[in-house]
All heavy atoms as an XYZ file, in Angstrom:
1030
protein
N      81.692     86.758    115.638
C      82.271     87.552    116.712
C      83.042     88.735    115.936
O      82.799     89.943    116.366
C      83.008     86.955    117.633
C      83.570     87.771    118.732
S      84.584     86.798    119.977
C      86.186     86.957    119.466
N      83.971     88.394    115.205
C      84.793     89.367    114.530
C      84.088     89.818    113.170
O      83.939     89.027    112.508
C      86.201     88.955    114.150
C      87.065     88.485    115.397
C      88.364     88.012    114.939
C      87.196     89.718    116.401
N      83.716     91.199    113.010
C      82.841     91.445    111.924
C      83.551     92.152    110.867
O      83.111     92.385    109.678
C      81.706     92.349    112.452
C      80.790     91.480    113.338
C      79.522     92.212    113.626
N      78.975     92.653    112.268
C      78.116     93.615    112.352
N      77.634     94.366    113.326
N      77.504     93.923    111.093
N      84.817     92.615    110.992
C      85.580     93.161    110.005
C      86.685     94.183    110.675
O      86.522     94.566    111.822
N      87.539     94.576    109.775
C      88.655     95.404    110.194
C      88.147     96.689    110.389
O      87.369     97.233    109.634
C      89.589     95.393    109.109
C      90.701     96.432    109.041
C      91.588     96.556    110.158
C      90.785     97.424    108.160
C      92.456     97.603    110.302
C      91.761     98.392    108.152
C      92.580     98.455    109.290
N      88.321     97.293    111.516
C      87.861     98.605    111.924
C      88.963     99.716    111.945
O      88.962    100.705    111.117
C      87.236     98.629    113.409
N      90.061     99.588    112.819
C      91.087    100.556    112.698
C      92.550     99.962    113.008
O      92.492     99.133    113.868
C      90.956    101.515    113.898
O      89.638    102.230    113.668
C      92.072    102.563    113.909
N      93.481    100.156    112.358
C      94.843     99.705    112.502
C      95.519    100.793    113.100
O      95.700    101.893    112.548
C      95.429     99.210    111.194
C      97.031     98.962    111.273
C      97.184     97.657    112.096
C      97.501     98.682    109.905
N      96.115    100.701    114.345
C      96.912    101.724    114.902
C      98.329    101.336    115.081
O      98.725    100.211    115.328
C      96.394    101.923    116.394
C      95.098    102.560    116.371
O      94.810    103.588    115.567
N      94.228    102.303    117.243
N      99.239    102.321    114.677
C     100.772    102.338    114.793
C     101.175    103.305    115.793
O     100.252    104.205    116.130
C     101.399    102.504    113.503
C     101.295    101.654    112.477
C     101.471    101.968    111.087
C     101.030    100.171    112.739
C     101.433    101.003    110.061
C     100.952     99.241    111.569
C     101.135     99.728    110.379
N     102.350    103.202    116.343
C     102.886    104.126    117.320
C     104.000    104.798    116.658
O     104.755    104.185    115.768
C     103.273    103.431    118.518
C     102.060    102.907    119.356
C     101.682    101.627    119.253
C     101.382    103.708    120.221
C     100.636    101.075    120.033
C     100.370    103.230    120.901
C      99.943    101.958    120.777
O      98.855    101.465    121.478
N     104.188    106.104    116.977
C     105.481    106.842    116.503
C     105.846    107.859    117.667
O     104.988    108.715    118.209
C     105.048    107.571    115.345
N     107.096    107.825    117.907
C     107.670    108.787    118.873
C     107.529    110.295    118.274
O     107.393    111.188    119.091
C     109.028    108.366    119.282
N     107.768    110.423    117.078
C     107.644    111.768    116.314
C     106.317    111.841    115.567
O     106.382    111.404    114.221
C     108.834    112.000    115.539
C     108.939    113.299    115.052
O     107.865    114.059    114.847
O     110.066    113.708    114.614
N     105.218    112.127    116.142
C     103.966    112.104    115.508
C     103.919    113.050    114.295
O     103.277    112.687    113.220
C     102.866    112.585    116.535
C     101.432    112.155    116.233
C     101.367    110.657    116.085
C     100.466    112.728    117.346
N     104.598    114.211    114.442
C     104.542    115.076    113.271
C     105.243    114.504    111.998
O     104.822    114.540    110.712
C     105.145    116.483    113.604
C     104.100    117.282    114.339
C     102.744    117.471    113.677
O     102.633    117.851    112.542
O     101.645    117.134    114.306
N     106.421    113.878    112.322
C     107.184    113.178    111.199
C     106.360    112.032    110.583
O     106.392    111.875    109.329
C     108.513    112.762    111.755
N     105.659    111.276    111.556
C     104.860    110.196    110.943
C     103.752    110.669    110.123
O     103.334    110.175    109.076
C     104.234    109.488    112.251
N     103.027    111.856    110.495
C     101.932    112.513    109.800
C     102.468    112.823    108.431
O     101.871    112.549    107.405
C     101.530    113.639    110.539
C     100.594    114.414    109.754
C     100.070    115.696    110.369
C      99.172    116.477    109.653
N      98.713    117.816    110.306
N     103.708    113.512    108.308
C     104.288    113.828    107.025
C     104.505    112.606    106.134
O     104.270    112.630    104.971
C     105.487    114.632    107.213
N     105.138    111.675    106.753
C     105.544    110.436    106.082
C     104.326    109.705    105.455
O     104.260    109.334    104.254
C     106.357    109.489    106.875
C     107.124    108.510    106.074
C     108.447    108.632    105.481
C     106.686    107.207    105.884
N     108.673    107.515    104.919
C     107.828    106.484    105.095
C     105.590    106.338    106.165
C     107.667    105.121    104.644
C     105.512    105.078    105.692
C     106.638    104.450    105.029
N     103.270    109.469    106.277
C     102.081    108.810    105.777
C     101.199    109.581    104.874
O     100.568    109.037    103.959
C     101.349    108.225    106.942
C     101.853    106.848    107.389
C     102.804    106.789    108.390
C     101.381    105.709    106.764
C     103.317    105.566    108.850
C     101.957    104.544    107.040
C     102.851    104.364    108.035
O     103.438    103.151    108.428
N     101.227    110.871    105.153
C     100.625    111.818    104.163
C     101.040    111.716    102.743
O     100.414    111.584    101.657
C     100.475    113.194    104.719
O      99.739    113.339    105.856
C      99.765    114.196    103.674
N     102.555    111.678    102.739
C     103.170    111.564    101.373
C     102.843    110.209    100.836
O     102.513    110.032     99.566
C     104.703    111.770    101.486
C     105.317    111.615    100.213
C     106.731    111.878    100.275
O     107.279    112.278    101.305
O     107.470    111.413     99.300
N     102.975    109.109    101.651
C     102.760    107.794    101.060
C     101.277    107.572    100.497
O     101.149    107.013     99.564
C     102.902    106.741    102.193
C     102.646    105.399    101.854
C     103.644    104.858    100.813
C     102.622    104.515    103.171
N     100.449    107.991    101.384
C      98.996    107.856    101.118
C      98.383    108.877    100.046
O      97.482    108.605     99.423
C      98.124    107.808    102.378
C      98.458    106.828    103.429
C      97.696    107.105    104.693
C      98.224    105.382    102.862
N      99.103    109.992     99.959
C      98.583    110.955     98.944
C      97.263    111.620     99.480
O      96.572    112.293     98.619
N      97.054    111.693    100.748
C      95.979    112.329    101.285
C      96.249    112.791    102.776
O      97.120    112.260    103.419
C      94.719    111.652    101.293
C      94.588    110.112    101.960
C      93.606    110.178    103.041
C      94.220    109.168    100.914
N      95.563    113.798    103.193
C      95.654    114.385    104.550
C      94.828    113.457    105.588
O      93.834    112.992    105.094
C      95.188    115.816    104.452
C      96.078    116.776    103.807
C      97.325    117.036    104.452
O      97.580    117.000    105.691
O      98.327    117.327    103.614
N      95.263    113.414    106.694
C      94.399    112.785    107.643
C      93.017    113.438    107.827
O      93.019    114.722    107.785
C      95.274    112.905    109.011
C      96.391    113.705    108.779
C      96.485    113.998    107.349
N      91.982    112.766    108.168
C      90.673    113.224    108.286
C      90.302    113.604    109.732
O      89.405    114.358    110.001
C      89.702    112.325    107.743
C      89.160    111.373    108.641
C      88.018    111.424    109.401
C      89.873    110.081    108.742
C      87.493    110.571    110.246
C      89.446    109.154    109.607
C      88.366    109.410    110.566
O      87.901    108.459    111.307
N      91.103    113.071    110.661
C      90.984    113.294    111.999
C      92.299    113.332    112.749
O      93.241    112.639    112.584
C      90.138    112.086    112.665
C      89.871    112.200    114.082
C      88.853    113.131    114.497
C      90.510    111.446    115.021
C      88.611    113.232    115.867
C      90.113    111.478    116.279
C      89.172    112.431    116.707
O      88.905    112.486    118.054
N      92.358    114.324    113.693
C      93.588    114.564    114.476
C      93.208    115.105    115.919
O      92.304    115.885    116.109
C      94.419    115.684    113.827
C      94.823    115.291    112.462
C      95.776    116.374    111.902
O      96.808    116.599    112.431
N      95.321    116.961    110.815
N      93.904    114.659    116.860
C      93.991    115.014    118.310
C      95.404    115.602    118.506
O      96.291    114.772    118.460
C      93.700    113.867    119.200
C      93.779    114.479    120.726
C      92.402    113.255    119.022
N      95.587    116.931    118.465
C      96.965    117.460    118.529
C      97.817    116.864    119.546
O      97.460    116.602    120.745
C      96.616    118.962    119.034
C      95.148    119.274    118.374
C      94.491    117.861    118.562
N      98.968    116.439    119.172
C      99.983    115.806    120.108
C      99.713    114.327    120.498
O     100.359    113.800    121.269
N      98.677    113.719    119.915
C      98.260    112.447    120.412
C      97.869    111.403    119.384
O      98.267    110.226    119.468
N      97.171    111.880    118.317
C      96.511    110.885    117.520
C      96.268    111.472    116.026
O      95.884    112.528    115.920
C      95.346    110.240    117.992
C      94.654    109.187    117.238
C      95.224    107.868    117.195
C      93.511    109.443    116.555
C      94.721    106.872    116.464
C      92.792    108.255    115.824
C      93.485    107.080    115.840
O      93.021    106.069    115.155
N      96.481    110.655    115.061
C      96.236    111.027    113.676
C      95.510    109.883    112.922
O      95.924    108.727    113.217
C      97.439    111.416    112.965
C      98.249    112.497    113.713
C      97.216    111.749    111.381
C      99.768    112.555    113.141
N      94.542    110.149    112.149
C      93.886    109.142    111.434
C      93.490    109.425    110.076
O      93.044    110.458    109.668
C      92.552    108.690    112.206
C      91.815    107.421    111.835
C      90.847    107.037    112.806
O      91.163    106.438    113.741
O      89.666    107.478    112.593
N      93.690    108.472    109.139
C      93.298    108.522    107.690
C      92.309    107.427    107.507
O      92.228    106.385    108.199
C      94.456    108.193    106.929
C      95.555    109.209    106.803
C      95.722    110.153    105.870
C      96.705    109.297    107.695
N      96.916    110.838    106.269
C      97.530    110.287    107.325
C      97.036    108.499    108.872
C      98.614    110.627    108.000
C      98.196    108.727    109.572
C      98.855    109.959    109.186
N      91.378    107.660    106.497
C      90.398    106.604    105.970
C      90.924    106.420    104.546
O      91.143    107.416    103.766
C      89.089    107.029    105.935
C      88.542    107.102    107.411
C      86.994    107.146    107.450
N      86.495    107.074    108.761
C      85.388    107.344    109.209
N      84.400    107.704    108.387
N      85.076    107.192    110.534
N      91.132    105.218    104.140
C      91.651    104.952    102.864
C      91.085    103.683    102.219
O      90.670    102.791    102.977
C      93.261    104.913    102.874
C      93.778    103.984    103.882
C      95.014    103.299    103.233
C      94.297    104.664    105.024
N      91.252    103.596    101.005
C      90.967    102.371    100.240
C      89.564    102.168     99.922
O      88.739    102.994    100.137
N      89.268    101.051     99.360
C      87.984    100.765     98.830
C      86.900    100.729     99.900
O      85.663    100.943     99.663
C      87.917     99.295     98.062
C      88.884     99.303     96.900
O      88.711    100.225     95.897
O      89.833     98.625     96.922
N      87.291    100.339    101.225
C      86.272    100.266    102.239
C      86.404    101.415    103.369
O      85.853    101.311    104.335
C      86.401     98.942    102.854
C      85.900     97.713    102.001
C      86.916     96.887    101.465
C      84.564     97.493    101.712
C      86.554     95.863    100.527
C      84.305     96.450    100.885
C      85.219     95.716    100.249
O      84.781     94.684     99.368
N      87.365    102.290    102.917
C      87.658    103.435    103.897
C      88.010    102.897    105.170
O      87.583    103.463    106.264
C      86.331    104.334    104.037
C      86.159    105.098    102.662
C      87.155    105.974    102.351
O      87.310    107.061    103.030
N      87.995    105.700    101.386
N      89.047    101.936    105.264
C      89.578    101.430    106.543
C      90.288    102.536    107.179
O      90.919    103.528    106.430
C      90.407    100.288    106.225
C      89.666     99.010    105.793
N      89.937     98.408    104.712
C      88.608     98.351    106.420
C      89.039     97.229    104.612
N      88.258     97.377    105.680
N      90.441    102.507    108.465
C      91.118    103.403    109.186
C      92.586    103.010    109.628
O      92.733    101.971    110.131
C      90.415    103.923    110.429
C      88.976    104.407    110.214
C      88.074    104.611    111.520
O      88.561    104.170    112.554
O      86.911    105.075    111.339
N      93.395    104.055    109.321
C      94.925    103.912    109.854
C      95.212    105.019    110.741
O      95.039    106.120    110.371
C      95.841    103.796    108.499
C      97.296    103.910    108.911
C      97.635    102.613    109.565
C      98.198    104.229    107.627
N      95.371    104.554    111.969
C      95.733    105.600    113.004
C      97.151    105.529    113.398
O      97.718    104.499    113.469
N      97.760    106.652    113.718
C      99.134    106.745    114.361
C      98.846    107.367    115.801
O      98.334    108.573    115.816
C     100.040    107.649    113.570
C      99.997    107.149    112.045
C     101.427    107.585    114.187
C     100.814    105.978    111.714
N      99.356    106.816    116.776
C      99.242    107.176    118.069
C     100.684    107.663    118.572
O     101.580    106.854    118.328
C      98.749    106.053    119.048
C      97.387    105.666    118.534
C      98.551    106.574    120.449
C      96.909    104.360    119.253
N     100.753    108.676    119.352
C     102.123    109.123    120.009
C     102.558    107.937    120.762
O     101.774    107.387    121.651
C     101.855    110.386    120.782
C     103.061    111.053    121.178
O     103.935    110.354    122.034
O     103.552    112.066    120.909
N     103.745    107.658    120.684
C     104.198    106.477    121.522
C     104.229    106.632    122.958
O     104.223    105.662    123.756
C     105.803    106.309    121.092
O     105.969    106.029    119.876
N     103.980    107.806    123.493
C     103.885    108.115    124.887
C     102.660    107.344    125.428
O     102.278    107.018    126.604
C     103.651    109.541    125.239
C     104.896    110.371    124.937
C     104.638    111.939    125.042
N     103.548    112.357    124.200
C     103.048    113.405    124.253
N     103.157    114.309    125.306
N     102.047    113.699    123.375
N     101.655    107.019    124.608
C     100.466    106.382    124.963
C     100.441    104.889    124.733
O      99.417    104.191    124.791
C      99.236    107.008    124.278
C      99.156    108.489    124.506
C      99.595    109.381    123.550
C      98.797    109.047    125.859
C      99.555    110.811    123.918
C      98.795    110.250    126.112
C      99.251    111.157    125.134
O      99.158    112.653    125.421
N     101.596    104.297    124.319
C     101.655    102.846    124.084
C     101.457    102.241    125.398
O     101.729    102.657    126.518
C     103.035    102.466    123.535
N     100.868    100.875    125.387
C     100.673    100.156    126.483
C     101.942     99.887    127.217
O     102.982     99.800    126.603
C      99.993     98.906    126.096
C      99.460     99.232    124.641
C     100.302    100.251    123.987
N     101.932     99.596    128.510
C     103.103     99.289    129.244
C     103.534     98.039    128.646
O     102.836     97.091    128.350
C     102.817     99.072    130.772
N     104.904     97.879    128.638
C     105.689     96.730    128.075
C     105.610     96.662    126.571
O     106.194     95.608    126.070
N     105.055     97.653    125.882
C     105.098     97.472    124.495
C     106.570     97.577    123.937
O     107.311     98.276    124.478
C     104.307     98.677    123.745
N     106.807     96.795    122.996
C     108.104     96.752    122.464
C     108.396     97.852    121.254
O     107.426     98.359    120.738
C     108.351     95.289    121.754
O     109.810     95.311    121.252
C     107.443     95.110    120.555
N     109.581     98.162    121.181
C     109.950     99.141    120.256
C     110.472     98.527    118.883
O     110.772     99.116    117.958
C     111.005    100.213    120.595
C     110.469    101.069    121.814
C     111.444    102.230    122.201
O     112.457    102.456    121.498
O     111.187    102.742    123.294
N     110.505     97.250    118.919
C     110.892     96.401    117.851
C     109.769     95.906    117.052
O     108.655     95.634    117.696
C     111.865     95.178    118.267
C     113.118     95.705    118.895
C     113.885     94.449    119.354
N     113.087     93.678    120.380
C     112.930     92.452    120.390
N     113.733     91.641    119.650
N     112.281     91.839    121.435
N     109.863     95.726    115.681
C     108.740     95.037    114.945
C     108.433     93.616    115.652
O     109.316     93.015    115.951
C     109.248     94.904    113.555
C     110.410     95.968    113.468
C     110.947     96.080    114.942
N     107.191     93.250    115.612
C     106.947     91.988    116.123
C     105.385     91.765    116.068
O     104.680     92.631    115.817
N     104.999     90.552    116.098
C     103.537     90.261    116.168
C     103.022     90.203    114.855
O     103.587     89.684    113.858
N     101.653     90.380    114.721
C     100.903     90.226    113.506
C     101.305     91.152    112.329
O     101.870     92.403    112.767
C      99.333     90.340    113.779
N     101.179     90.767    111.208
C     101.463     91.733    110.100
C     100.028     92.004    109.359
O      99.540     91.067    108.875
C     102.352     91.271    109.050
C     103.844     90.975    109.704
C     102.526     92.187    107.909
C     104.731     90.308    108.885
N      99.677     93.115    109.205
C      98.474     93.475    108.434
C      98.892     93.836    107.037
O      99.721     94.684    106.948
C      97.807     94.829    109.259
C      96.743     95.486    108.346
S      95.175     94.458    108.330
C      94.137     95.511    107.500
N      98.338     93.134    106.137
C      98.535     93.359    104.740
C      97.559     94.148    104.132
O      96.440     93.801    104.132
C      98.743     92.105    103.981
C     100.048     91.208    104.396
N      99.961     90.434    105.319
C     101.307     91.408    103.962
C     101.234     89.785    105.514
N     101.994     90.493    104.629
N      97.950     95.306    103.477
C      96.945     96.147    102.571
C      97.168     95.678    101.189
O      98.206     95.462    100.613
C      97.438     97.556    102.694
C      97.337     98.297    104.069
C      98.243     98.042    105.136
C      96.261     98.970    104.694
N      97.765     98.796    106.106
C      96.606     99.322    105.872
C      95.045     99.402    104.013
C      95.680    100.061    106.667
C      94.131    100.059    104.750
C      94.464    100.455    106.193
N      96.039     95.482    100.491
C      96.025     95.176     99.139
C      96.643     96.218     98.360
O      96.209     97.425     98.483
C      94.550     94.901     98.534
C      94.577     94.487     97.208
N      94.930     93.317     96.599
C      94.342     95.357     95.996
C      94.865     93.398     95.298
N      94.492     94.561     94.982
N      97.489     96.017     97.416
C      97.945     96.834     96.385
C      97.806     96.223     95.007
O      97.973     95.084     94.899
C      99.421     97.332     96.698
C      99.533     98.094     97.957
C     100.392     96.111     96.780
N      97.880     96.951     93.932
C      97.754     96.421     92.737
C      99.078     95.892     92.180
O      99.162     95.087     91.244
C      97.074     97.412     91.746
C      95.658     97.579     91.948
O      94.914     96.683     92.475
O      95.061     98.754     91.851
N     100.133     96.529     92.498
C     101.408     96.225     92.073
C     102.437     96.129     93.263
O     102.881     97.187     93.692
C     102.001     97.311     91.056
C     103.186     96.886     90.375
O     104.043     96.175     91.059
O     103.501     97.463     89.270
N     102.604     94.958     93.665
C     103.471     94.770     94.971
C     104.928     95.268     94.711
O     105.416     95.988     95.685
C     103.596     93.294     95.370
C     104.433     93.075     96.513
C     102.182     92.906     95.894
N     105.469     94.948     93.618
C     106.933     95.487     93.356
C     107.030     96.894     93.268
O     107.847     97.505     94.035
C     107.349     94.815     91.984
C     108.855     95.079     91.764
C     109.385     94.306     90.536
O     109.145     93.105     90.500
O     110.058     95.003     89.948
N     106.150     97.597     92.647
C     106.139     99.082     92.650
C     105.869     99.691     94.034
O     106.640    100.613     94.493
C     105.066     99.573     91.529
N     104.910     99.202     94.695
C     104.633     99.614     96.061
C     105.884     99.400     97.041
O     106.231    100.294     97.835
C     103.382     98.981     96.626
N     106.343     98.247     96.932
C     107.616     97.938     97.689
C     108.770     98.871     97.529
O     109.401     99.454     98.454
C     107.986     96.419     97.498
C     108.878     95.795     98.438
C     108.648     95.700     99.813
C     110.324     95.504     97.985
C     109.529     95.090    100.578
C     111.121     94.812     98.870
C     110.799     94.637    100.187
N     108.982     99.056     96.192
C     110.152     99.983     95.775
C     109.904    101.429     96.217
O     110.795    102.093     96.705
C     110.293     99.921     94.201
C     110.872     98.590     93.820
C     112.308     98.273     94.391
O     113.034     99.199     94.752
O     112.341     97.049     94.785
N     108.619    101.801     96.176
C     108.177    103.240     96.588
C     108.499    103.260     98.141
O     109.034    104.281     98.621
C     106.806    103.554     96.347
C     106.379    104.991     96.878
C     105.269    105.529     96.173
N     105.066    106.931     96.697
C     104.010    107.274     97.304
N     103.027    106.537     97.440
N     103.978    108.567     97.813
N     107.975    102.337     98.850
C     108.232    102.400    100.354
C     109.665    102.436    100.704
O     110.126    103.161    101.529
C     107.638    101.099    101.069
C     106.058    101.184    101.046
C     105.419     99.846    101.242
C     105.634    102.172    102.121
N     110.514    101.589    100.053
C     111.960    101.560    100.251
C     112.742    102.940     99.939
O     113.382    103.420    100.636
C     112.675    100.358     99.541
C     112.301     99.074    100.007
C     112.965     97.937     99.041
C     112.604     98.859    101.333
N     112.113    103.617     98.871
C     112.676    104.872     98.376
C     112.246    105.914     99.421
O     112.940    106.917     99.537
C     112.165    105.227     97.005
N     111.126    105.761    100.188
C     110.789    106.707    101.152
C     111.510    106.456    102.476
O     111.100    107.155    103.480
C     109.202    106.655    101.374
C     108.457    107.249    100.104
S     106.692    107.110    100.330
C     106.509    108.256    101.809
N     112.341    105.481    102.610
C     112.977    105.235    103.898
C     112.609    104.122    104.655
O     113.219    103.899    105.722
N     111.645    103.406    104.239
C     111.183    102.170    104.899
C     112.328    101.131    104.753
O     113.174    101.198    103.799
C     109.867    101.722    104.450
N     112.391    100.072    105.587
C     113.406     99.011    105.459
C     112.686     97.686    105.190
O     111.609     97.447    105.899
C     114.116     98.925    106.710
C     114.838    100.191    107.223
C     116.002    100.575    106.278
C     116.733    101.786    106.698
N     117.334    102.687    105.578
N     113.303     96.860    104.464
C     112.695     95.583    104.033
C     112.562     94.722    105.465
O     113.585     94.648    106.258
C     113.578     94.765    103.126
C     112.930     93.401    102.834
C     113.768     92.712    101.765
O     114.069     93.107    100.793
O     114.226     91.463    102.189
N     111.393     94.294    105.781
C     111.106     93.343    106.784
C     110.914     91.938    106.195
O     111.627     90.949    106.662
C     109.888     93.694    107.508
C     109.480     92.977    108.801
C     110.417     93.248    109.936
C     108.543     92.028    108.879
C     110.072     92.526    111.039
C     108.194     91.376    110.055
C     109.003     91.619    111.152
O     108.840     90.854    112.323
N     110.250     91.725    105.135
C     110.062     90.439    104.503
C     110.104     90.821    102.928
O     109.339     91.728    102.394
C     108.703     89.870    104.789
C     108.471     88.615    104.164
C     107.041     88.094    104.407
O     106.070     88.850    104.422
O     106.858     86.870    104.535
N     110.912     90.070    102.222
C     111.062     90.274    100.726
C     109.728     89.932    100.040
O     108.900     89.244    100.613
C     112.102     89.444    100.244
C     112.112     88.309    101.260
C     111.679     88.843    102.534
N     109.576     90.390     98.748
C     108.408     90.051     98.012
C     108.424     88.538     97.776
O     109.461     87.879     97.392
C     108.487     90.693     96.558
C     108.466     92.206     96.815
C     107.528     90.190     95.603
C     108.724     92.959     95.393
N     107.347     87.949     98.263
C     107.161     86.492     98.175
C     105.813     86.027     97.567
O     104.713     86.472     98.036
C     107.150     85.997     99.693
O     108.407     86.398    100.337
C     107.209     84.461     99.780
N     106.022     85.195     96.503
C     104.710     84.643     95.935
C     104.218     83.511     96.879
O     104.909     82.671     97.055
C     105.063     84.118     94.682
C     103.723     83.689     93.863
C     104.072     83.407     92.346
C     102.752     82.979     91.631
N     102.992     82.712     90.194
N     103.007     83.596     97.245
C     102.369     82.724     98.231
C     101.397     81.620     97.535
O     100.969     80.798     98.152
C     101.438     83.458     99.233
C     102.246     84.640     99.957
C     103.254     83.940    100.955
N     103.803     84.956    101.768
C     104.658     84.621    102.692
N     105.060     83.328    102.861
N     105.327     85.630    103.296
N     101.304     81.910     96.237
C     100.462     80.957     95.480
C      99.810     81.754     94.257
O      99.940     82.912     94.237
N      99.110     81.183     93.491
C      98.563     81.921     92.321
C      97.523     83.030     92.888
O      96.542     82.767     93.559
C      97.655     80.862     91.376
C      97.301     81.609     90.144
C      98.490     81.932     89.224
O      99.428     81.237     89.309
O      98.418     83.111     88.653
N      97.819     84.234     92.446
C      97.161     85.439     92.938
C      97.351     85.967     94.197
O      96.668     86.752     94.687
N      98.398     85.622     94.863
C      98.693     86.002     96.245
C     100.271     86.271     96.341
O     101.010     85.384     96.223
C      98.408     84.973     97.239
C      96.899     84.701     97.208
C      96.483     83.549     96.408
C      95.969     85.522     97.658
C      95.118     83.366     96.442
C      94.574     85.268     97.630
C      94.221     84.158     96.962
N     100.557     87.579     96.565
C     102.024     87.905     96.673
C     102.160     89.056     97.791
O     101.312     89.852     97.923
C     102.512     88.844     95.299
C     104.097     89.126     95.548
C     102.444     87.863     94.144
N     103.113     88.722     98.813
C     103.179     89.581     99.907
C     104.583     90.214    100.056
O     105.502     89.729     99.359
C     102.945     88.749    101.181
O     103.927     87.782    101.404
C     101.547     88.259    101.250
N     104.724     91.213    100.803
C     105.883     91.824    101.262
C     105.799     92.744    102.301
O     104.530     93.007    102.670
C     106.619     92.575    100.157
N     106.675     92.981    103.122
C     106.502     93.937    104.294
C     107.780     94.807    104.555
O     108.908     94.316    104.236
C     105.972     93.311    105.431
O     106.877     92.229    105.996
N     107.540     95.941    105.153
C     108.647     96.823    105.519
C     108.226     97.295    106.928
O     107.345     97.043    107.473
C     108.646     97.940    104.577
C     108.884     97.640    103.141
C     107.415     98.896    104.649
N     109.477     97.802    107.553
C     109.297     98.549    108.723
C     109.385    100.008    108.322
O     110.083    100.550    107.626
C     110.284     98.338    109.773
O     111.556     98.422    109.251
C     110.125     96.838    110.266
N     108.359    100.865    108.748
C     108.259    102.278    108.469
C     109.437    102.967    109.359
O     110.079    102.323    110.186
C     106.968    102.813    108.604
C     106.535    102.939    110.088
O     107.316    102.880    110.959
O     105.203    103.127    110.308
N     109.727    104.343    109.044
C     110.685    104.915    109.778
C     110.444    104.986    111.394
O     111.357    105.560    111.966
C     110.883    106.237    109.022
C     110.356    106.069    107.666
C     109.276    105.001    107.860
N     109.206    104.670    111.675
C     108.941    104.606    113.207
C     108.917    103.431    113.826
O     108.417    103.192    115.004
C     107.622    105.463    113.179
C     107.595    106.571    112.285
C     106.952    106.537    111.059
C     108.185    107.847    112.549
C     107.057    107.507    110.068
C     108.327    108.802    111.612
C     107.724    108.748    110.447
N     109.269    102.339    113.067
C     109.449    100.916    113.618
C     108.141    100.125    113.499
O     108.106     98.963    114.093
N     107.185    100.464    112.748
C     106.000     99.773    112.634
C     106.123     98.869    111.401
O     106.725     99.161    110.296
C     104.720    100.608    112.398
C     104.629    101.357    113.602
O     104.254    101.082    114.678
N     104.830    102.801    113.426
N     105.467     97.708    111.416
C     105.537     96.820    110.228
C     104.306     97.128    109.346
O     103.249     97.154    109.816
C     105.469     95.286    110.707
C     105.321     94.365    109.472
C     106.727     94.872    111.469
N     104.563     97.339    108.090
C     103.552     97.654    107.063
C     103.594     96.625    106.124
O     104.591     96.539    105.365
C     103.816     99.063    106.532
C     102.871     99.550    105.509
C     101.495     99.665    105.953
C     103.352    100.824    104.792
N     102.526     95.831    105.951
C     102.558     94.735    105.013
C     101.720     95.191    103.672
O     100.761     95.896    103.926
N     102.205     94.701    102.602
C     101.453     94.922    101.322
C     101.249     93.637    100.636
O     101.996     92.580    100.936
C     102.216     95.892    100.472
C     103.609     95.406    100.106
C     102.233     97.344    101.005
C     104.418     96.185     99.140
N     100.146     93.483     99.889
C      99.829     92.283     99.345
C      98.973     92.384     98.064
O      98.045     93.312     98.030
C      98.936     91.468    100.268
C      98.528     90.060     99.727
S      97.592     89.170    101.178
C      97.763     87.576    100.476
N      99.338     91.673     96.965
C      98.351     91.583     95.890
C      97.498     90.312     96.336
O      97.973     89.257     96.514
C      99.021     91.153     94.608
C      98.001     91.068     93.447
C      97.520     92.139     92.809
C      97.470     89.805     93.188
C      96.580     92.052     91.830
C      96.572     89.617     92.237
C      96.092     90.718     91.562
O      95.126     90.590     90.527
N      96.187     90.492     96.501
C      95.302     89.422     97.047
C      94.106     89.227     96.026
O      93.137     90.175     96.037
C      94.807     89.889     98.361
C      94.096     88.811     99.096
O      93.247     88.146     98.557
N      94.153     88.815    100.508
N      94.189     88.209     95.292
C      92.989     88.060     94.364
C      91.525     87.931     95.064
O      90.574     88.358     94.607
C      93.151     86.704     93.478
C      92.223     86.650     92.414
C      92.124     87.637     91.549
O      93.211     88.209     90.960
N      90.980     88.368     91.257
N      91.623     87.373     96.333
C      90.260     87.380     97.067
C      89.769     88.705     97.335
O      88.563     88.897     97.146
C      90.488     86.498     98.383
C      90.556     85.127     98.251
N      91.219     84.351     99.211
C      90.473     84.219     97.060
C      91.241     83.022     98.775
N      90.870     82.952     97.550
N      90.654     89.691     97.628
C      90.213     91.052     97.792
C      89.516     91.622     96.584
O      88.477     92.196     96.675
C      91.438     91.841     98.196
C      91.188     93.355     98.497
C      90.831     93.664     99.828
C      91.094     94.286     97.433
C      90.411     95.079    100.008
C      90.912     95.547     97.753
C      90.530     96.044     99.001
O      90.163     97.302     99.348
N      90.150     91.304     95.439
C      89.469     91.911     94.273
C      88.193     91.166     93.860
O      87.339     91.754     93.373
C      90.539     91.704     93.006
C      91.841     92.524     93.129
C      92.824     92.092     92.056
C      91.467     93.928     93.204
N      88.203     89.824     94.275
C      87.017     89.072     93.999
C      85.862     89.601     94.753
O      84.790     89.674     94.425
C      87.243     87.569     94.275
C      88.129     86.867     93.246
O      88.348     87.289     92.271
O      88.492     85.713     93.705
N      86.043     90.021     96.024
C      85.034     90.589     96.953
C      84.484     91.930     96.330
O      83.458     92.305     96.554
C      85.603     90.710     98.235
C      85.866     89.413     99.129
S      84.435     88.551     99.344
C      83.367     89.597    100.360
N      85.378     92.708     95.685
C      84.966     93.929     94.967
C      84.365     93.739     93.681
O      83.797     94.731     93.040
C      86.282     94.791     94.792
C      86.948     95.430     96.074
C      88.153     96.212     95.533
C      85.902     96.352     96.745
N      84.391     92.448     93.126
C      83.806     92.112     91.875
C      84.720     92.604     90.706
O      84.187     92.904     89.586
N      85.997     92.600     91.023
C      86.814     93.028     89.883
C      87.783     91.943     89.554
O      88.164     91.064     90.202
C      87.805     94.133     90.438
C      86.969     95.420     90.735
C      87.765     96.625     91.137
C      86.749     97.799     91.350
N      87.433     99.056     91.504
C-alpha cells in the first residue's frame, strides 16, 4: 500500500522567512512556488520533495507546537549537520543519540516550529550501494 516517501510538508507563518532559511540550509532554490501559499524543493539522492505551506492553510485543530512523527533525513555527518542547524537558529528537540551500529539520530525544531530529524542510516547507504 505505501510505496515510498513522496512529499514532506511543513507549515510556516512567515513563508518568505521559511523560504530564505531552507534555501540557505539546503543550498538550492525551490523548484516550485505558489506565491503566498507554497514552496517546494527536491533534494537528495532520490529527489524527495520538501514543501513549506503557509500556516493559514493548516488543517483545523493543527497544533503550533512540535509533535507527532519525526521524519529523519539521512546525513553523512550527524554532528556537523546538527551544529549547523543550531548555528542557523534551530533549537534542539532531541540530542544526538546512537541507536545502534550504523544508526545515529538527532532532531531540531526549525525557526517556524517544525521538527526536522537528521540521521546517519547505514540502511540508506546500503540501498544506494555505498
